[in-house]
N, C-alpha and C positions, 0 to 999 in steps of 0.2 A: 618681120619687114625685110624683103630681099633688097638686093642691090639697086634694081631699076626704080623700085618704089621709093627707096631712101633718096636716091638722086632726085627724084620728082619732088619730093617734099622739102628737100634742101632748096631747090630752085624756087618753089612756091614760097618759102620763107624769106628768101632773099628779096622777091618782088614785094612782099608785105613790108619788109624793112625799108626798101628804097622808096615806098610810097608813105613813109612815116607812121605805119602801123606797127610800131616797135614792139608792144607788148604781145600782139598776136603772133608776130614773128618769133619772139622768144618762146611762147608757149608751144608753137608747131615745133621748134627745134628741140625742145625739151621732150616732147612726145617721140620724136624720131630717136632721140638718144635712148630713151627707155625701150623702145620696141625693136630697134634695127639690130640685126645680126651681122651686118656688113662691116668690117673693122675700117675699111677705107672711108665708107660713108660716115661713120662715128667720128673718125679723125677730122673729117671736113666740117661736120656740124659743130664739133668742139672749137674749131677755128672760128666759126661764125659767131659763136657764143662769146669767145674771148674778145674778138673784135668789137662786138656790140656793147659788151659791158665796159670796155675801154673807152668807147665814145660816149657812153652814158656817165662815165665817172665812177662807176661801181668797180673799184680797183681790187677789193677783197674777193669779190665774186669772179672777176677776171682771173685772178691767180688760182682760184679753185679749179676753174675749167682748165687752165694751163697745166696744172698738176695731173689732172686726168688724161689730158692729151698727151703727155709724156708717157704715161703708162700704156696708152694705145699705140703710140709710135714704137715702143719697145716690143709690143706683140707683134707688130708688123715687121720688125726686124729689116728696116730699110732707113739708110743713112739720111735720105732726103726728108722723110718724115721727122726724123730726130732732129734735123737741124732747125726745121720749121718750129717744132714744139719747144726746143730749147730757147729759141728767139722770143716766143711768146712768153715763156717763163721769165726771161730777161726783162722784157718790157713790162711785165706785171710787177716785178720787184722795182723797177725803175719808178714806176707810178707811185709805189708805196715808200718811196725814198729808201729802199734797201739797197744802196749803191754798191757795197761790197759783194752782195749776192748777184747783182746785176753784171758786175764785171766778171764774176766767176762763171755764170752761165754764158756770157759772150765769149770767154775764153774757151769753153766747152765747144761752142759752135765752131770757132776757128780751128779747133783741134781735131774736128771730124774729118774722116777721109774725104777726097774730092768727090763732090756730088753735083748733079745737075742744078740743084737748087742754090749752090754756093755763089754762082755769078749773079743770081737774081736777088739773093737775100743778104750777100756779104756786105753791101753798102749799108743796110738797115742794122746789121750786127754792129759795124763800125760807129753808126750814129748813136745807137743806144749805149754802147760803151762810152763814147764821148760825152754823152749827157750825164752818164754816172761819174766819170772823172771830174766833170764840171761841178756836179753836186758835191763832190769831196774837196773842191777848190784845188785840184791838181791840174792847173791851167795848161801846162806844156803837154801832158798826156792827152788831155781833152782836145787840144788843137790837133795833134797828130791823128787822133781818131776822126775828127771831123774832116781833115784833109783826105784821109783814105775814103771816107764815105763820098765826098765830093768827087773824087777820081772815079768811083764806081758809077756815080750819077752821070758824069760826062761820058764815060766809056760806054754806057748802055742807054744813053739818050733818056734817062729817067728824070723828067721835069718835076715829078712830085717829090722824089727823094731829094733833088737838088734845092727845092723850095724849103723842105723840112730842115735840111742842113743849114741853110742861110738863116732860118729862123733861130736855130741853135747858136749860130756864130753871132747873132744879134745879142742873145742872152749872155754868151761869153763875153762880148765886148762890154756890156754893162756891167758885169761882175768885175772885170780887170779895171774898169774905170773907177769903180767904187774903191777897189784896193789901193789904186793910185792915190786917191784923195787921202786915204788913210796913211799911207806912206809919206805923203808930202806933209801932212799935219804933224807927224812924229818924227820927221826927219830920218826915216828909215832908208838908208841908201841901198841896201841889198834888195829891199822889197820894190823900190823904185826901178832898179835895174831890171828885175824880173818883169815888172809891168811893162816897161818899155820894149822888152824883148818879146812879150806876148802881143802887144799892139803891132810891132813890126811883122811878126809872123801872121797876124790876122790880115793885115794889108797885103802881104805877099800872097796868102791863099786866096784872096780876092782878085789878085792881078794888078793891085795898085802899087806897083813898084816905086813909083816917084814918091809916095808918102812913106814906104817901108824903109828905104835906105836911110834917111835922116833919123828914124826911130832906132835902127841898128847902131848908127853912129853914136847916138846918145847913150844907148845900153853898153856899147863897148867902152865908152869913156868912164862910165861908172864902174864897170866890171874890173877895169885896169886899175882905177882908183882904189878899189877895196881889195884888189888882189885875188879876185875869183877867177882862176884860170879856167875851170870847167865851164863857167858862164861865158868866158870869152870864146871857147870852143863852139858853144850853141850859138853865139852871135855870128861867128865866121861861117858856121854851117848854113844859117839862114841867108847870109849875104852871098854865099856860093850858089845856093838855089835861085837867088834873085838874078845873078848873072847867067845862069843857065836858061832861065826864062827869057832873058834877053839876047840868047845865043852868042853871048861873049864867053866862050868856053875857056879861053886862056886866063881871063881874069877869075873865073870860077876856080880853076886849078890852083891859082895863086892863093886864093883864100883857103882852099882846102889844105894846101901845103903848110900854111901857117897854123891852121887848126890842128893838123896831125901832129906837129911839133909839140904843142901844148898838151894834146891828149896823151901823147907818149910820156911827157914830163910827169903828169899826174898819174899815169898808169890806168886810164880809163878805157877798158877794152870796148865797152858798148859804144862810146863815141867813136873809137877807131873803126868798129865795124861799119857804122853809118857813113863815115868818110870814105872807107874803101869802096863801099857800095855805090856812093856817088861818083867817085873817081872812075870806077868800072863803067858805069853808064856813059860818062863823057868820053872816055877813050874809045868805047864801042862806037859811039856815034862819030868820032874822028877817024875811026878805022886804024887806029894804031894798036896792032895785035900784041906787040912785045910789052907795051905798058899795060895793056889790058890784062895779059896773062899774070903779070907781076902782081897786080891788085886782087885778081881772082885768087891766086895763091895765098896772099896775105889775108884775105877775107876769111878764107877757109882755116888758116892758122889760128886767126883770132876766135873764130866759132869754136874750134877744138880747145882753146886756152880757157874759154868761158863756160864750156859745157860741163855739167855735173854728172858723174857717173856713180852708181852704187858700188861701194868698195868690196861688196860680197858677190853679187851676180855679174857686175860689169856692164849692166844695161844702162843706157842713158836715162837720166831722171828728167821727166818731163814729156816723154814721148807717149806714155800711157798714164791713165788716171790711176795712180797707185798711192797708197797712204805711205807718207814718209815719217822718219823719226831722226831727229837731231839728238846726238848725245851731248852731255855737258862739255866734252872736249871739241864740239863744234863739227864733228864728222857726221855725215848724213847718209842714211841707208834706207832701203825699202823696209818697211815694218815687218812684212813677211819674212824678208831674209833674216832679219834679227831674230824673229821668233823661231825660225827653222834652225839657225845656227847655235842657239842656246848658250852663247858665251857670256862670261861675266865681266869681260873687258872689251874695249874698243877693238875691233878687227883690224883697224888701220894703225893705230898708234899703240896698242896694247895696253893703254892706261886703264886702270880699274875705275872706270867712269860710270859704270852701269850699277844703279842702285838695286837693292834686293827687290824682286818682283817687278823690275822694269819692263820686262817683255814676258 
C-alpha cells in the first residue's frame, strides 16, 4: 500500500470513528498498519490507534501502539515525530499510573532539540507531567507544570488545552483540600503551611489574587513559626508574582529582595535562580539596563554553580541522554568514561572507592 492509498484509508477510518463506528475504524487502521509501506502513514495510523484506545479506556493497548510508534519515529529520524511519539508514551504511562515513567518521558520530550511541534505539543507535555506529579502528591511541582501548560494554552489560544488544565487544577485542589483536613486533624503545622501555600498558588494561577494574598499570609505565619526558611522563600516568590500580576513592580522587587536574602542564608541555588529570573523580567519591563545586566550575570553564575560536569570528559551532565554512575565517594561520571578510564580509584579524589568489577 503506497502513500496516497494509505492517506485515503486513514481518512476513511477517521470518518468511521467520528460516526461512532469505532470497531470498523480500528479494523481498517489495523489493515493499513499491516499493508502500508509508507513510514509517515504508519506513524499517523499508530497515532490514531493510540488516541482511540485512550478514549476507550484500553490503556495497555494504547501503550503497545505508543511503543511501536516510537520505533517508527526513530526510523523516520525526525525530531517532530519523536516528540509526538514520546508524548504518547508519556500519556500511556500516565493512564496506567506509571507516574515516574511519565515524568521521564516528558523530560525526554522537553530535552529534544527545537521542533515545529514543540509550540503545539509543549503545553500537553507540561499537562501530562503535572498530572504525574499530582499522582505522586508532589503538589508544588504539579502546580508549576500546570501553570506552564496554562501559559501555552493562553499564548496559542488553545481552548481545549485550557479546559483540560482547569480540570486537572480541580483535581489538584481536591487533593490539597483533603491533605489540609488530615493536617488539621493531626495538628501537623508543616503540612498545613504547605497546603496553604498550594491553595495560594492555585488562586494566583487562576487570577484570583484577592484570595491568594490572605493564603500567602497564613502560610508565611506558619513557615516563620516553625522556622522553615525555604518555605518562606517559596511564599515570598508567590507574593512577588502576585504583585507582578497587579503591575506593582516595586512591591514585587521588595518581596524578591527578602526572599533572596533567605535563599542565600540557606544556600539554595535553585531558589536563587528563580528569583534572579523573575527580577530579570521585572527590570527588563522597567527598562533599567544596569540592574537587568546585574541579574543576568548573577543568574548565569548560579547556573554554573549548580551544573554538574563529568570529571573525566568535562561534558555537562544532563545535556545528552547518557548513563551515569555515582561512586561511593559521591562523585558522578559518565559510565562510558569510567569504563574507558579503567581506574580502580575515583578520578576526582583518588580514593579507592571502586569495588572490584565495578566497571
